[in-house]
C-alpha positions in Angstrom: 18.8 17.0 -8.4 15.3 16.8 -7.4 12.9 16.6 -10.3 9.4 17.9 -10.4 7.7 14.6 -10.0 9.9 13.7 -7.0 8.9 17.0 -5.4 5.3 16.5 -6.0 5.5 12.8 -4.5 6.9 14.4 -1.2 4.3 17.0 -1.2 1.4 14.3 -1.7 3.0 12.1 0.9 3.1 15.1 3.3 -0.5 15.8 2.6 -1.4 12.2 3.2 0.3 12.4 6.6 -1.6 15.6 7.6 -4.9 13.9 6.6 -4.0 10.9 8.8 -2.9 13.0 11.6 -6.2 14.9 11.5 -8.1 11.8 11.1 -6.9 10.4 14.3 -8.7 13.3 16.0 -11.7 12.8 13.9 -12.1 9.5 14.7 -12.7 10.2 18.4 -16.0 11.7 17.5 -17.3 8.6 16.0 -15.7 6.3 18.8 -17.7 8.2 21.5 -21.2 7.8 19.6 -20.9 4.0 20.2 -21.4 1.8 23.2 -18.1 0.2 22.3 -16.2 3.4 22.5 -14.1 2.2 25.4 -12.1 0.2 22.8 -10.7 3.4 21.5 -11.1 6.1 24.2 -11.0 5.8 28.1 -12.4 9.2 28.5 -16.2 9.9 28.9 -15.7 13.8 28.7 -17.3 14.5 25.4 -17.5 18.2 25.9 -13.9 18.5 26.0 -13.2 16.6 22.9 -13.7 19.7 20.6 -10.8 21.8 22.5 -8.6 18.5 22.4 -8.6 18.0 18.9 -5.1 19.2 18.6 -4.1 17.0 21.3 -3.9 13.0 21.6 -5.9 13.0 24.9 -8.5 14.7 27.2 -7.2 17.9 28.7 -9.4 17.2 31.9 -8.9 13.4 32.9 -5.6 13.2 30.9 -6.9 9.9 29.1 -5.1 9.2 25.8 -7.0 7.8 22.7 -6.2 4.2 22.1 -6.3 4.3 18.3 -3.4 3.6 16.5 -2.1 6.5 14.2 -3.4 6.8 10.7 -0.7 9.1 9.6 1.9 6.4 8.4 -0.7 4.4 6.6 -2.1 7.4 4.7 1.4 9.0 4.0 2.5 5.6 2.5 -0.8 5.3 0.5 -0.3 8.8 -0.9 3.1 7.9 -2.1 1.6 4.9 -3.8 -1.1 6.9 -5.4 1.6 9.7 -6.6 3.4 7.0 -8.3 0.5 5.1 -9.9 -1.8 7.8 -10.7 -0.3 11.3 -10.2 -3.1 13.1 -11.5 -5.7 12.1 -9.1 -3.2 11.2 -6.1 -4.4 14.2 -3.8 -8.3 13.1 -4.4 -7.6 9.4 -3.9 -5.4 10.0 -0.6 -8.6 12.0 0.8 -10.9 9.4 -0.3 -9.0 6.7 1.4 -8.5 8.5 4.4 -12.3 9.0 4.8 -12.9 5.3 3.9 -10.4 4.4 6.3 -12.2 6.2 9.2 -15.6 4.4 8.2 -13.5 1.0 8.1 -11.9 1.5 11.6 -15.4 2.3 13.1 -16.9 -0.8 11.4 -13.9 -3.0 12.8 -14.2 -1.6 16.3 -18.0 -0.8 16.6 -19.6 -2.7 13.6 -21.0 0.7 12.7 -20.2 2.7 9.7 -21.1 6.5 10.1 -22.9 8.1 7.5 -20.6 11.0 7.4 -17.8 8.8 6.1 -19.8 7.7 3.0 -22.7 9.8 1.9 -20.4 12.9 1.3 -18.0 10.8 -0.8 -20.6 9.4 -2.9 -21.5 13.0 -4.1 -18.2 14.3 -4.0 -16.9 11.5 -6.3 -19.5 12.0 -8.7 -18.6 15.7 -8.7 -14.9 14.9 -9.0 -15.7 12.6 -11.9 -17.5 15.6 -13.8 -14.4 17.6 -14.0 -11.3 14.8 -13.8 -13.0 11.8 -14.7 -13.3 8.5 -12.8 -10.1 8.2 -11.2 -9.6 4.4 -12.0 -10.3 5.1 -15.5 -13.2 2.7 -15.6 -15.9 4.0 -18.0 -17.0 0.9 -19.1 -20.2 0.9 -21.4 -19.9 4.9 -20.9 -16.7 5.4 -23.2 -18.8 6.8 -26.2 -20.3 9.8 -24.1 -18.5 12.9 -24.7 -16.5 15.0 -22.4 -17.5 15.0 -18.8 -20.7 13.1 -19.2 -18.9 9.7 -19.6 -17.1 10.2 -16.3 -20.4 11.4 -14.5 -22.3 8.3 -15.8 -19.5 6.1 -14.7 -19.3 7.3 -11.4 -23.1 7.3 -10.8 -23.5 3.7 -12.2 -20.4 2.7 -10.2 -21.9 4.1 -7.0 -25.4 2.6 -7.8 -23.7 -1.0 -8.6 -21.6 -0.7 -5.2 -24.9 0.1 -3.2 -26.8 -2.8 -4.9 -24.6 -5.6 -4.6 -24.3 -5.6 -0.9 -28.1 -4.7 -0.5 -28.9 -7.8 -2.8 -26.4 -10.0 -0.4 -28.1 -8.7 2.5 -31.6 -9.5 1.3 -30.7 -13.0 0.2 -28.6 -13.7 3.1 -30.9 -12.6 5.7 -33.7 -14.9 4.3 -31.3 -18.0 4.1 -29.7 -17.2 7.4 -32.7 -15.9 9.3 -30.5 -13.0 10.5 -29.2 -9.7 9.2 -26.3 -10.9 6.7 -24.9 -7.5 5.9 -25.3 -3.9 7.2 -26.7 -1.0 5.2 -23.5 0.7 6.0 -21.5 -1.8 3.7 -23.8 -0.6 0.9 -22.9 2.9 1.2 -19.2 2.2 1.8 -19.0 0.3 -1.4 -21.0 3.0 -3.2 -18.4 5.7 -2.2 -15.9 3.2 -3.5 -17.9 2.6 -6.7 -17.9 6.3 -7.4 -14.1 6.3 -7.5 -13.7 2.9 -9.5 -16.5 2.9 -11.8 -18.9 -0.1 -12.3 -16.8 -2.9 -13.5 -13.8 -2.4 -11.1 -16.3 -2.0 -8.2 -17.7 -5.5 -9.0 -14.3 -6.8 -8.8 -13.6 -5.1 -5.7 -16.6 -6.7 -4.1 -15.4 -10.1 -5.0 -11.9 -9.4 -3.8 -13.2 -8.3 -0.4 -15.2 -11.4 -0.1 -12.1 -13.4 -0.8 -10.0 -11.5 1.7 -12.6 -11.8 4.2 -13.1 -15.6 3.8 -9.4 -16.2 3.8 -8.7 -14.0 6.9 -11.6 -15.6 9.1 -11.0 -19.3 8.0 -9.2 -19.9 11.4 -12.1 -18.5 13.1 -14.5 -20.8 11.1 -12.4 -23.8 11.9 -12.6 -23.2 15.6 -16.5 -22.5 15.1 -16.0 -19.0 16.7 -17.1 -16.8 13.9 -19.8 -14.3 15.0 -20.5 -11.0 13.4 -17.7 -9.9 10.9 -17.0 -6.3 10.0 -16.9 -6.4 6.3 -15.8 -2.7 6.0 -12.1 -3.5 6.5 -12.1 -6.0 3.8 -13.8 -3.5 1.3 -11.3 -0.9 2.1 -8.4 -3.2 1.5 -10.1 -4.5 -1.9 -10.6 -0.8 -2.9 -6.9 0.1 -2.2 -5.7 -2.7 -4.3 -8.0 -1.7 -7.1 -7.1 1.9 -7.0 -3.3 0.8 -7.4 -3.7 -2.0 -9.7 -7.2 -2.0 -11.0 -6.4 -1.7 -14.7 -3.9 -4.4 -14.5 -6.3 -6.8 -12.7 -9.1 -6.0 -15.0 -6.9 -6.6 -18.1 -6.0 -10.0 -16.8 -9.4 -10.9 -16.0 -11.4 -9.5 -18.9 -8.8 -9.6 -21.6 -5.6 -11.8 -21.1 -7.5 -14.7 -19.5 -10.4 -14.9 -22.0 -7.7 -15.0 -24.6 -5.8 -17.6 -23.1 -8.9 -19.8 -22.7 -9.9 -19.2 -26.7 -6.3 -20.3 -27.5 -6.0 -23.1 -25.3 
């Protein structure tokens, strides 16, 4: 017989699939706003996009959208969230779906639409006011009572997430004499910080840096590394932290220092 948690997991998974299916259609709007839209859509009939949202192509010219389906990925992540964080699973699925839109835009066009970041920052703070920070990271704010601890953690997490890439942008631009990191990355990490909290968002940024470096080593060796979209690495790090952030932080900030102290 099916238990309640199994039914809940199936419902959340279906919810993730629906969000991904709808995200496939919404991505077309962002693609058509960029000169690199041809990477996604072979259609240049923007007036027909709204009536065509329920279809995977243009009703006038018959062009299909060249974007892989998000539904399998969002459904899989929804199932993982239902197992790892049942209370926050629907919200986390929604957040990751929106972040995925931004990361895809960054990967194909090196542009992260503000519509995928700014609303999530404010929504993340509002969500924390009622349900707390999904990642449970209330570092430095655990003594605040009730919802204020969650609100403070979400606000500071968003602020830290926005500040770190911005500082990297300033320092990198001064050293390299060219733009080192876009402002969209700051807003993307700010939206992630509202869900992770201040400590975990710092770990997420470091993790994203490691992932980006390792993934681009072959291009560095061939000296073919030009502009790199950082959004996908931020998204991957955010997913890892949302699923296993507490365990990673325990290893980094508790277990490892104890091991060093006893060594």
